[in-house]
C-alpha positions, 0 to 999 in steps of 0.5 A, a space after each residue: 611256321 606261319 599260321 593264317 588265321 580267320 578271326 571274324 563275326 557272323 550273324 546267326 544266318 551266316 552273313 558277315 554284312 548287310 546288303 550294302 556291306 555294312 556292319 552297323 548291325 554288330 553290337 558294341 563290344 563287351 568288356 570279354 569280347 573286348 579283352 579277347 580282341 585285344 588278346 588276339 591282335 597282340 597275338 598276330 603279326 600281319 593283317 590281310 584284307 580284300 580291298 572292300 574291307 579296307 575301304 569299309 574301314 577307311 570310311 569309319 573315319 578314325 585312325 587306322 586301327 591296325 597300326 603297328 602291324 602290316 596291313 596287306 590289302 589284295 585289290 586288282 584295282 587302284 586304291 587310294 591309300 593314306 600316308 601310312 607305311 604299314 598299309 601295303 596295296 598288293 595285286 598278288 595272288 593270295 596262294 603265291 603271297 602265302 607260299 611266299 611267307 611260308 618260304 620265309 619259315 625261319 623268319 621270326 617277325 611273321 608267325 600268325 596272320 589275321 585274315 580279316 575279310 572280306 568274303 571274296 578274299 576269304 572264298 580264295 583263301 578257302 579255295 586253295 586251303 590257305 586258312 589254318 583256323 577259324 575263330 568265328 563269333 556268332 551275333 544272335 541277330 538274323 539278317 535274312 540277306 547280305 554278304 555270307 561268310 560263304 565257308 563249309 565248315 564241315 568240309 575243311 575244318 574240325 570243331 575244336 572248341 565251342 564257347 561264350 566270350 560274353 554274350 557271343 558264341 565263339 566256335 574255334 576250328 582248326 584245318 582238317 588234315 588231308 
């Protein structure tokens, strides 16, 4: 069975990026948060992201941080892509994409998929009830404005764990069964 997992940070007031889409407000990861991320990344088989998130990652000027994992970038517009075989640009509808993954349920290669962002892609996944779990890290900072996470956690999800990872609050949510 394929599980769609949203692993993301937000500010105390619910923003995942500032007004310009920047994430410079995120603090450096401490050792506990770094270990949590490394364990999470090792547990996933695929990365999904929107075009703006993809372009933001490229703007950091570093090697592709998700090498070795197929990374699907959802975009309705043409994008320049570096020559990396694990980056796949798709205009496919997210619901059809996930249904295709789930139809291949016996496929041993894809069990857990990281939906990393951005807000528009997350919104479409929420609307189609495609997210199975959310791991939400809250940064103790108020932005006041920016790009919101945009999920009504109480409506579709149940809190299953609330803990600290270093100095960060991590809440884990599971989809409510309907």
